C-alpha positions as CSV (number, residue, x, y, z in Angstrom):
1,M,103.8,98.7,178.2
2,K,103.1,95.9,175.6
3,K,105.8,93.3,175.1
4,L,106.7,92.5,171.5
5,S,106.2,89.0,170.4
6,W,109.1,87.0,169.2
7,G,107.7,86.9,165.6
8,T,107.5,90.7,165.6
9,G,111.2,90.7,166.8
10,I,112.3,88.5,163.9
11,L,110.5,90.4,161.4
12,I,112.0,93.9,162.6
13,T,115.6,92.1,162.6
14,I,115.0,91.0,159.0
15,I,113.7,94.3,157.8
16,I,117.0,96.1,159.3
17,F,119.1,93.5,157.8
18,M,117.6,93.9,154.4
19,S,117.8,97.7,154.5
20,I,121.4,97.6,155.5
21,T,122.2,95.2,152.6
22,V,120.3,97.3,150.0
23,L,121.9,100.6,151.1
24,T,125.3,98.8,151.3
25,G,124.9,97.6,147.6
26,I,123.6,101.3,146.5
27,Y,126.6,102.8,148.1
28,L,129.2,100.6,146.6
29,M,127.6,100.8,143.1
30,N,128.2,104.5,143.2
31,Q,132.0,104.2,144.2
32,D,134.5,105.5,141.5
33,V,136.4,102.3,140.4
34,Q,139.7,103.1,138.6
35,L,141.9,100.8,136.6
36,V,145.6,101.4,137.0
37,T,145.5,102.0,133.3
38,D,142.8,102.3,130.6
39,N,144.4,100.2,128.1
40,Y,145.9,97.5,130.2
41,Y,145.8,94.7,127.5
42,E,147.9,96.5,125.2
43,K,150.4,97.4,128.1
44,D,150.6,93.7,128.9
45,L,151.4,92.8,125.4
46,K,154.2,95.2,125.2
47,Y,155.7,94.4,128.6
48,Q,158.6,92.3,127.0
49,N,159.9,95.8,125.6
50,Q,159.7,97.2,129.3
51,I,161.7,94.0,130.5
52,D,164.3,94.6,127.9
53,K,164.7,98.3,128.9
54,L,165.1,97.2,132.6
55,N,167.7,94.7,131.6
56,R,169.7,97.2,129.7
57,T,169.5,99.7,132.5
58,A,170.6,97.3,134.9
59,A,173.6,96.4,132.8
60,L,175.0,100.0,132.8
61,E,178.1,100.5,134.9
62,E,177.0,103.9,136.1
63,K,173.5,104.3,137.1
64,V,171.1,107.2,136.7
65,E,170.5,108.8,140.1
66,I,167.0,110.1,141.0
67,K,167.6,112.2,144.1
68,F,164.8,113.7,146.2
69,D,165.4,116.4,148.9
70,G,162.1,117.3,149.9
71,L,161.8,120.3,147.5
72,N,163.4,119.0,144.2
73,V,163.7,115.7,142.2
74,E,167.2,115.9,140.7
75,L,167.9,113.5,137.7
76,I,171.6,112.9,137.3
77,F,172.7,110.9,134.2
78,P,176.0,109.0,133.9
79,S,179.0,110.9,132.5
80,S,179.5,108.2,130.0
81,F,176.4,109.4,128.1
82,E,176.3,112.9,126.2
83,A,173.7,115.3,127.4
84,D,172.6,116.4,124.1
85,K,172.0,112.8,123.0
86,I,169.7,111.9,125.7
87,S,166.0,112.2,125.2
88,G,162.9,111.1,127.1
89,E,160.1,111.9,129.6
90,V,159.8,111.8,133.3
91,Y,156.2,110.5,134.3
92,F,155.0,111.1,137.8
93,Y,152.5,108.3,138.7
94,R,150.1,108.8,141.6
95,P,148.7,105.3,142.4
96,S,145.8,106.6,144.5
97,D,144.5,108.8,141.8
98,R,145.4,108.6,138.1
99,K,143.9,112.1,137.2
100,K,146.8,113.4,139.1
101,D,149.4,112.0,136.9
102,F,151.6,113.9,134.6
103,K,154.5,113.9,132.4
104,I,157.5,116.2,131.9
105,P,159.9,116.0,129.0
106,L,163.7,115.7,129.6
107,T,165.6,118.9,129.4
108,L,168.9,118.3,130.7
109,D,171.7,120.9,131.3
110,K,175.2,120.4,130.0
111,E,176.2,118.3,133.0
112,A,173.3,115.9,132.1
113,K,171.4,116.9,135.0
114,Q,167.6,118.0,135.5
115,I,166.1,119.5,138.5
116,I,162.2,119.3,138.8
117,P,160.8,121.4,141.8
118,V,158.0,119.7,143.6
119,T,156.4,122.5,145.4
120,R,153.4,122.6,143.3
121,I,152.9,119.0,143.4
122,E,150.2,117.7,145.7
123,K,151.6,115.9,148.8
124,G,151.5,112.2,149.1
125,F,153.0,109.0,147.6
126,W,154.3,109.4,144.0
127,R,156.3,107.0,141.7
128,I,158.7,108.6,139.3
129,K,159.1,106.6,136.1
130,L,161.9,107.8,134.0
131,N,161.8,106.5,130.3
132,W,165.0,107.7,128.5
133,S,167.1,106.9,125.4
134,S,170.5,107.7,124.2
135,D,171.8,106.7,120.5
136,G,168.7,105.1,119.9
137,I,169.0,102.5,122.9
138,E,165.9,102.8,125.4
139,Y,166.4,102.7,129.1
140,Y,163.9,102.9,132.2
141,N,164.5,103.9,135.9
142,E,161.9,104.2,138.7
143,R,161.7,105.6,142.1
144,A,159.2,106.1,144.8
145,I,158.9,109.3,146.7
146,T,156.6,110.9,149.4
147,I,156.1,114.4,149.2
148,N,155.4,116.1,152.6
């Protein structure tokens, strides 16, 4: 059996290193990179409005409850608000895949509650974002849940 010279060993090492580098570059260039949102610059400019909503929500004496029991998400609005004057939407945000995000309009019953079944929603981590208004004043609530 013939021994390899040290020059041949170095050449083989360089070829292996270059191959791994090129293959890694090709693999990484073909990965799907998602921004959290498409129009992040516009959203950044509108963020003061979001801060105002959060401040108004924090100032409420009674808070909106977002309950999760494993099967349903229940939204319970304060009794100080009239159910027929509340409007808005519930946004289910999936941080790992924005293609799975979806919105549901608020449709409250007479007790100012809404129940949203989660049996058809894919399992995993979700952030529930509740944008709502009453008498023209906007509010915002958020809660993270994990569907098993």
